[in-house]
C-alpha positions, -999 to 999 in steps of 0.1 A, spaced: 288 561 -307 303 586 -327 283 585 -355 254 592 -329 275 623 -315 283 634 -348 245 633 -353 236 645 -318 260 675 -326 243 682 -361 207 683 -337 224 706 -316 232 729 -348 196 736 -354 182 739 -318 211 740 -292 188 744 -261 173 705 -264 178 692 -231 167 659 -246 192 659 -274 223 672 -251 217 639 -225 213 613 -254 246 630 -266 260 630 -233 251 594 -230 268 584 -262 301 604 -249 302 582 -213 298 549 -243 333 563 -252 347 570 -218 345 609 -225 333 611 -188 341 651 -183 322 654 -217 293 635 -207 289 653 -175 295 691 -194 259 682 -214 244 668 -183 249 698 -166 242 722 -194 206 704 -202 200 705 -163 208 741 -164 184 744 -196 158 729 -175 160 724 -138 137 701 -136 151 681 -166 155 648 -145 172 627 -169 202 645 -172 206 649 -133 201 613 -132 225 601 -156 251 629 -146 252 608 -112 254 577 -128 285 585 -144 299 603 -113 289 571 -89 301 546 -114 331 561 -142 345 591 -120 346 573 -85 327 602 -70 302 592 -48 297 627 -26 287 643 -65 265 611 -76 242 619 -41 241 657 -46 230 643 -85 205 617 -73 191 641 -41 181 668 -67 164 645 -87 146 633 -56 140 670 -50 128 673 -82 105 644 -89 95 623 -60 75 606 -71 91 600 -114 110 563 -121 142 583 -117 137 592 -85 130 556 -73 163 545 -94 179 577 -79 169 559 -40 180 528 -55 213 541 -63 217 561 -34 211 532 -9 241 509 -30 263 541 -25 257 533 11 269 499 10 304 488 22 324 479 -12 323 437 -5 287 441 -4 279 458 -40 
């Protein structure tokens, strides 16, 4: 993951406003446990492109599973559904939202 993070950093030097690269680098940050950096990348990607559903979806994943912040996870996933209701990410977000509503023993 660190080599990927470094490669994405070089790509971002060339194109600092590329939401796909920011999102991919954010995924690598998550892989090494740098959850705050992952969230920062996902937020930046969604600020550059408010309809960038992959960054919004991934933000929900980190909030839900790594930071245990169900409220923020739900906000991110609801935004995915709002922005692109027919997307595969919206389908995943709906499923994840349903899982958030389940008692912990059921998950």
